[in-house]
C-alpha positions in Angstrom: 70.4 75.9 87.7 71.3 79.6 88.2 74.9 79.0 87.4 74.0 77.2 84.2 71.6 79.9 83.2 74.2 82.7 83.7 76.9 80.8 81.9 75.5 81.7 78.5 73.9 85.0 79.5 74.2 88.2 77.5 76.4 91.1 78.4 73.4 93.1 79.5 72.2 90.4 81.9 75.7 90.0 83.2 76.0 93.7 83.9 72.7 93.7 85.7 73.7 90.7 87.8 77.1 92.3 88.5 75.5 95.5 89.8 73.0 93.4 91.9 75.8 91.4 93.5 77.9 94.5 94.2 75.0 96.2 96.0 74.1 93.1 98.1 77.8 92.4 98.9 78.3 96.0 100.0 75.2 96.1 102.2 76.2 92.8 103.9 79.7 94.0 104.6 78.5 97.4 105.9 76.2 95.6 108.3 78.9 93.2 109.4 81.4 96.0 109.6 79.1 98.0 111.9 78.6 95.1 114.2 82.3 94.4 114.5 83.0 98.1 114.7 80.9 98.6 117.8 82.8 95.8 119.4 86.3 96.8 118.3 86.0 100.6 119.1 83.6 100.3 122.0 81.8 103.5 121.0 79.0 104.7 118.7 80.9 104.7 115.4 77.9 106.2 113.7 78.2 109.4 115.7 78.4 112.2 113.1 80.7 114.2 115.3 83.1 111.2 115.5 83.1 110.7 111.7 83.8 114.4 110.9 86.3 115.3 113.6 89.5 114.6 111.7 91.7 115.9 114.5 90.5 113.0 116.7 92.8 109.9 116.2 89.9 107.6 117.0 87.9 109.2 114.1 90.8 108.5 111.7 91.0 104.9 112.9 87.2 104.5 112.4 87.3 106.0 108.9 90.2 103.8 107.9 88.3 100.8 109.3 85.2 101.6 107.2 87.3 102.2 104.1 88.8 98.7 104.4 85.4 97.1 105.0 83.8 99.0 102.2 86.6 98.2 99.7 86.4 94.5 100.5 82.6 94.3 100.2 82.5 96.5 97.1 85.5 95.3 95.0 87.2 92.2 96.4 84.3 89.8 97.2 81.8 90.4 94.3 84.2 89.3 91.4 84.6 85.9 93.0 80.9 85.5 93.4 80.3 86.6 89.8 83.1 84.3 88.5 81.3 81.4 90.1 77.9 82.4 88.8 79.1 83.0 85.3 81.4 80.0 84.9 81.6 78.0 88.1 85.3 78.6 88.3 86.2 82.0 89.7 90.0 81.8 89.4 89.7 80.8 85.7 87.1 83.4 85.0 89.2 86.2 86.6 92.4 84.9 84.9 94.2 84.4 88.2 95.5 81.0 87.2 97.6 82.6 84.4 101.0 84.3 84.8 102.6 86.8 82.5 106.2 86.6 81.2 108.8 87.1 84.0 110.3 90.1 82.2 106.9 91.9 82.2 106.8 91.8 86.0 110.1 93.7 86.0 109.0 96.2 83.3 105.6 97.1 84.8 107.0 98.9 87.9 109.4 100.8 85.5 106.4 101.6 83.3 104.5 103.1 86.2 107.3 105.1 87.8 108.4 106.4 84.4 104.9 107.6 83.7 104.8 109.9 86.8 105.6 113.2 84.9 103.2 112.3 82.1 100.4 111.6 84.7 101.2 114.9 86.4 100.9 116.7 83.0 97.5 115.1 82.4 96.4 116.1 86.0 97.5 119.7 85.3 95.5 119.8 82.1 92.5 118.2 83.9 92.7 120.9 86.7 92.3 123.7 84.2 89.2 122.3 82.5 86.2 124.7 82.8 82.6 123.7 82.3 80.1 126.0 80.4 78.3 128.6 82.4 75.0 126.6 82.4 76.9 123.8 84.2 78.3 126.1 86.9 76.3 124.4 89.6 77.8 121.0 88.6 81.3 122.5 88.4 80.9 123.9 91.9 79.7 120.5 93.2 82.7 118.9 91.5 85.1 121.3 93.1 83.5 120.8 96.5 83.7 117.0 96.1 87.3 117.2 95.0 88.3 119.3 98.1 86.5 116.9 100.4 88.2 113.9 98.7 91.6 115.6 99.0 91.0 116.2 102.7 90.1 112.6 103.2 93.1 111.4 101.2 95.4 113.5 103.3 93.9 112.0 106.5 94.3 108.5 105.1 97.9 109.1 104.1 98.8 110.1 107.7 100.8 107.4 109.4 102.6 107.1 112.7 105.5 104.7 112.6 106.1 101.7 110.4 102.9 100.0 111.5 100.9 103.0 110.3 102.8 102.9 107.0 102.0 99.2 106.5 98.3 99.8 107.3 98.2 102.5 104.6 100.0 100.3 102.1 97.4 97.6 102.8 94.4 100.0 102.7 95.4 102.4 99.9 97.7 100.2 97.7 97.0 96.5 98.2 93.2 96.3 98.6 92.5 98.7 95.7 95.1 97.0 93.5 93.5 93.6 94.0 89.9 94.6 94.3 89.6 97.2 91.6 91.4 95.1 89.1 89.3 92.1 89.9 86.1 94.1 89.3 87.0 96.6 86.6 89.3 94.5 84.5 88.4 90.9 85.5 84.6 91.5 85.3 83.5 94.7 83.7 86.1 94.9 81.0 85.1 91.5 79.8 81.4 92.4 79.8 82.1 95.6 77.8 84.3 93.9 75.3 81.5 91.3 74.6 78.9 94.0 74.6 80.7 96.3 72.0 82.4 93.4 70.3 85.6 95.5 70.3 88.5 95.1 72.6 89.6 98.7 72.4 86.1 100.1 73.2 85.8 97.6 76.0 89.0 98.7 77.6 88.1 102.4 77.2 84.7 102.0 78.7 86.0 100.0 81.7 88.7 102.7 82.2 86.1 105.4 82.0 83.9 103.7 84.6 87.0 103.0 86.7 87.9 106.7 86.7 84.3 108.0 87.1 83.5 105.8 90.1 86.3 107.5 92.2 84.3 110.8 92.0 87.5 112.8 91.9 86.8 114.7 88.7 89.9 116.8 88.6 91.9 113.6 88.5 89.7 112.0 85.8 92.2 112.2 82.9 95.2 110.6 84.6 93.0 107.9 86.2 91.4 107.0 82.9 94.9 106.9 81.3 96.0 104.4 84.0 92.8 102.4 83.5 93.6 102.1 79.8 97.2 100.9 80.6 95.9 98.4 83.1 93.3 97.2 80.6 95.8 96.5 77.9 98.2 94.8 80.4 95.4 92.5 81.3 94.3 91.9 77.7 97.8 91.2 76.4 98.9 88.9 79.2 95.5 87.2 79.8 96.4 87.6 83.5 95.2 90.0 86.1 98.6 89.9 87.9 100.3 92.5 85.7 97.5 95.1 86.1 97.3 94.4 89.8 101.1 94.9 90.1 100.9 98.2 88.1 98.0 99.4 90.3 99.8 98.5 93.5 103.0 100.3 92.4 101.1 103.4 91.4 99.2 103.6 94.7 102.0 102.4 96.9 104.4 105.0 95.4 102.1 107.7 96.6 101.8 106.2 100.1 105.6 105.7 100.5 106.5 109.2 99.2 103.9 110.7 101.5 105.4 108.8 104.5 109.0 109.6 103.8 108.6 113.2 102.8 110.2 115.3 105.5 107.8 118.1 104.7 105.0 119.0 102.3 107.4 120.5 99.8 108.8 117.1 98.7 105.3 115.8 97.8 104.5 119.1 96.1 107.8 118.9 94.0 107.0 115.4 92.8 103.4 116.4 91.9 104.7 119.3 89.8 107.3 117.4 87.8 106.3 117.7 84.2 103.7 120.5 84.8 106.0 123.5 84.5 108.0 125.0 81.6 111.2 124.1 83.5 110.2 120.4 83.8 108.3 119.9 80.5 111.4 118.0 79.2 110.5 115.4 81.8 107.0 115.0 80.3 108.5 114.4 76.9 111.0 111.9 78.2 108.3 110.3 80.3 106.0 109.9 77.3 108.8 108.3 75.2 110.0 105.9 77.9 106.4 105.0 79.1 105.2 104.1 75.6 108.5 102.4 74.8 108.2 100.1 77.8 104.5 99.6 77.0 105.5 98.5 73.5 108.1 96.1 74.8 105.5 94.5 77.1 103.2 94.2 74.2 105.8 92.4 72.1 106.6 90.0 75.0 103.0 89.2 75.7 101.4 89.3 72.2 101.8 85.5 71.8 98.9 85.1 74.3 96.4 87.1 72.1 
């Protein structure tokens, strides 16, 4: 009965149901994660000292464990539940039964890698944005949140040996690529498109929410740019696999570069490509190549529209 009722429900009702399912799923997974966490780590994993002592290897393992549990409960599981509630066929609803053109699977990694200087340029612009004086308190909170997020990211990117690298690829690249695309493109983008009755607005709003929900405000512009790219890849191909692949390449590239960088300088050099006068040519070339590949993918996939 519930399934039949939600099948023809309005976008507003679907959004409310989506938020409800997300909250319940997250709570369930947090509780389950705590129970298994106490067994796995054989210690009080809720100890504030343990969760904030980043120099303690056990603390890092616990934080990574919670990150995986939270990501699965927040992003991976809810879309399948929602797909069943809305249509009775989760894989059909999420467009997981469709495949894009073979050439597109080759072009998407090239698209993401070629966009690195352009993304760096957007990040540099984002980092120089200043809020009005009356919003100084909010700006200070944003900077504090950004610093804390950067510290956590650095901890998560730390890896000892090949096993540590594979764990990071799984935690930082694979789960977000699958889960976030399932939720933001597979569920929310469709809701916003039906709500606004405009595909472009639907893609933009989903990308906005995707960027905002990370609470890394000085990375807002590059993340919303990526969200728009993923949104159009999904819309053109009528398949989530392209956006998942692009998301995985973007996150996985950062993980691998961090692991193989012999020192911090290598990572810093990559992050500054396209942000200085000496490298601005890379931003120009990146923009041309990125949108060129983007257009080729559109031409290949437009028959599905």
